[in-house]
C-alpha positions as CSV (number, residue, x, y, z in Angstrom):
1,X,31.4,-19.1,2.1
2,X,31.7,-15.3,1.4
3,X,35.0,-13.4,1.4
4,X,37.3,-13.8,4.4
5,X,36.4,-11.8,7.4
6,X,32.8,-11.6,6.5
7,X,30.2,-13.7,8.3
8,X,27.7,-13.9,5.5
9,X,26.4,-17.3,4.4
10,X,26.8,-18.3,0.8
11,X,23.5,-18.0,-1.0
12,X,22.5,-19.7,-4.3
13,X,22.6,-17.2,-7.2
14,X,18.8,-17.5,-7.9
15,X,18.1,-16.8,-4.2
16,X,20.4,-13.8,-4.2
17,X,18.6,-12.5,-7.4
18,X,15.2,-12.9,-5.8
19,X,16.4,-11.1,-2.6
20,X,17.7,-8.2,-4.8
21,X,14.3,-8.0,-6.6
22,X,12.6,-7.8,-3.2
23,X,14.8,-4.9,-2.2
24,X,13.9,-3.1,-5.4
25,X,10.2,-3.5,-4.5
26,X,10.5,-2.1,-1.0
27,X,9.4,1.5,-1.7
28,X,6.4,0.3,-3.6
29,X,5.4,-2.1,-0.8
30,X,5.8,0.6,1.8
31,X,3.7,3.1,-0.2
32,X,0.9,0.5,-0.8
33,X,1.0,-0.6,2.8
34,X,0.7,2.9,4.1
35,X,-2.2,3.6,1.7
36,X,-4.3,0.7,3.0
37,X,-3.2,0.6,6.6
38,X,-3.3,4.3,7.4
39,X,-0.6,3.9,10.1
40,X,3.1,4.1,9.4
41,X,4.1,1.5,12.1
42,X,1.4,-1.0,11.0
43,X,2.5,-0.5,7.4
44,X,6.1,-1.2,8.3
45,X,5.1,-4.4,10.1
46,X,3.0,-5.4,7.0
47,X,6.0,-4.9,4.7
48,X,8.3,-6.9,7.0
49,X,5.7,-9.7,7.2
50,X,5.3,-9.6,3.4
51,X,9.0,-10.0,2.8
52,X,9.2,-12.9,5.3
53,X,6.3,-14.6,3.6
54,X,7.7,-14.0,0.2
55,X,11.0,-15.5,1.1
56,X,9.4,-18.4,2.8
57,X,7.0,-19.1,-0.1
58,X,9.4,-18.1,-2.9
59,X,8.8,-21.6,-4.5
60,X,5.2,-20.5,-5.2
61,X,6.1,-17.4,-7.2
62,X,5.3,-17.7,-10.9
63,X,8.2,-15.9,-12.6
64,X,6.0,-15.2,-15.7
65,X,3.9,-12.8,-13.6
66,X,5.0,-9.4,-12.2
67,X,6.7,-9.8,-8.8
68,X,5.1,-6.6,-7.5
69,X,1.6,-7.9,-8.1
70,X,2.5,-11.1,-6.2
71,X,3.9,-9.1,-3.3
72,X,1.0,-6.7,-3.2
73,X,-1.4,-9.7,-3.1
74,X,0.6,-11.1,-0.1
75,X,0.6,-7.7,1.6
76,X,-3.1,-7.2,1.1
77,X,-4.0,-10.7,2.4
78,X,-1.8,-10.2,5.5
79,X,-3.6,-6.8,6.1
80,X,-7.1,-8.4,5.7
81,X,-6.1,-11.3,8.0
82,X,-4.8,-8.8,10.5
83,X,-8.1,-6.9,10.5
84,X,-10.0,-10.1,11.1
85,X,-7.7,-11.0,14.0
86,X,-8.0,-7.5,15.6
87,X,-11.8,-7.5,14.9
88,X,-11.4,-4.2,13.2
89,X,-9.9,-2.4,16.2
90,X,-7.8,0.6,15.2
91,X,-4.4,1.5,16.5
92,X,-4.8,4.5,18.8
93,X,-2.0,6.8,20.0
94,X,-2.0,8.2,23.4
95,X,-0.5,11.6,24.2
96,X,2.6,9.8,25.5
97,X,3.1,8.2,22.0
98,X,3.3,11.5,20.2
99,X,6.7,12.5,18.8
100,X,8.0,16.0,19.3
101,X,6.4,18.3,16.8
102,X,3.7,15.7,15.8
103,X,1.0,17.8,17.4
104,X,2.1,21.0,15.6
105,X,-0.2,22.9,13.3
106,X,0.2,22.0,9.7
107,X,1.3,24.8,7.3
108,X,-1.4,26.6,5.5
109,X,0.0,26.6,2.0
110,X,-2.5,25.7,-0.6
111,X,-0.7,22.6,-1.7
112,X,-0.6,21.3,1.9
113,X,-4.3,21.9,2.3
114,X,-5.2,20.2,-1.0
115,X,-3.1,17.2,-0.1
116,X,-4.7,17.0,3.4
117,X,-8.2,17.2,1.8
118,X,-7.4,14.4,-0.6
119,X,-5.8,12.3,2.1
120,X,-8.8,12.7,4.4
121,X,-11.2,11.9,1.5
122,X,-9.2,8.8,0.7
123,X,-9.3,7.6,4.3
124,X,-13.1,8.0,4.3
125,X,-13.5,5.7,1.2
126,X,-14.6,2.1,1.8
127,X,-11.5,-0.2,1.9
128,X,-12.2,-1.8,-1.5
129,X,-12.4,1.6,-3.2
130,X,-9.2,2.8,-1.4
131,X,-7.3,-0.3,-2.5
132,X,-8.3,0.2,-6.1
133,X,-7.4,3.9,-6.1
134,X,-4.0,3.1,-4.5
135,X,-3.1,0.3,-6.9
136,X,-4.2,2.0,-10.1
137,X,-3.4,5.6,-9.4
138,X,-0.5,5.5,-7.0
139,X,1.2,2.3,-8.1
140,X,0.2,2.7,-11.8
141,X,-0.7,-1.0,-12.0
142,X,-2.8,-2.4,-14.9
143,X,-6.4,-3.3,-14.3
144,X,-5.5,-7.0,-15.0
145,X,-2.8,-7.0,-12.3
146,X,-5.1,-5.2,-9.8
147,X,-7.9,-7.8,-10.6
148,X,-5.4,-10.6,-9.9
149,X,-4.2,-9.0,-6.6
150,X,-7.8,-8.4,-5.4
151,X,-9.1,-11.7,-6.7
152,X,-12.0,-10.0,-8.6
153,X,-12.9,-9.7,-12.3
154,X,-11.4,-6.9,-14.2
155,X,-14.8,-5.3,-14.7
156,X,-15.2,-5.1,-10.9
157,X,-11.9,-3.3,-10.7
158,X,-13.1,-0.7,-13.3
159,X,-16.4,-0.4,-11.6
160,X,-14.9,0.2,-8.2
161,X,-12.4,2.6,-9.6
162,X,-15.2,4.6,-11.2
163,X,-17.2,4.7,-8.0
164,X,-14.2,5.6,-6.0
165,X,-13.3,8.5,-8.2
166,X,-16.9,9.8,-8.1
167,X,-17.0,9.5,-4.3
168,X,-13.7,11.4,-4.0
169,X,-14.9,14.1,-6.4
170,X,-18.1,14.5,-4.4
171,X,-16.3,14.6,-1.1
172,X,-13.9,17.2,-2.4
173,X,-16.6,19.4,-3.9
174,X,-18.4,19.5,-0.6
175,X,-15.3,20.8,1.0
176,X,-15.4,23.7,-1.4
177,X,-12.0,23.2,-2.8
178,X,-11.8,21.9,-6.4
179,X,-8.6,19.8,-6.1
180,X,-9.4,17.1,-8.7
181,X,-9.7,17.7,-12.3
182,X,-10.6,15.4,-15.1
183,X,-7.8,14.6,-17.5
184,X,-8.7,13.1,-20.9
């Protein structure tokens, strides 16, 4: 048992280490969940379900592979299964669900406008393109890890990424605001 006065069950050292690794991955899981779910509450539920599944299926984790990639694959599969269950219905907020200030007008600073344009453009991308952009650009994952998470060949990842970037560029050029630039 733990120290006197604490009601914490004694965990095996390898389980404690695994739990600590999961805690380290939380911010990355939240960011990826929000990028594919588009809703903070749904994203939080996805992260919670992912952690529960990871703890339950810990024996299936191959420690030679990155933990983050394994967790992202679990999260993505849960998201896709959730879409299938909901038959693609989206979460809708009523006026009563709004938090104070949520209906306020966003500031008109240039950075805020650019960020909103990019966010809106990302939401209009097909899900498979949005996933690849999120994993490669936001999470800075290798093409190999992304291919493993999505269950597609690495060439498909590169192709989707290229098409996604072109679609984003085209959408943002239509808006008249050049917010993306090519970096070589």
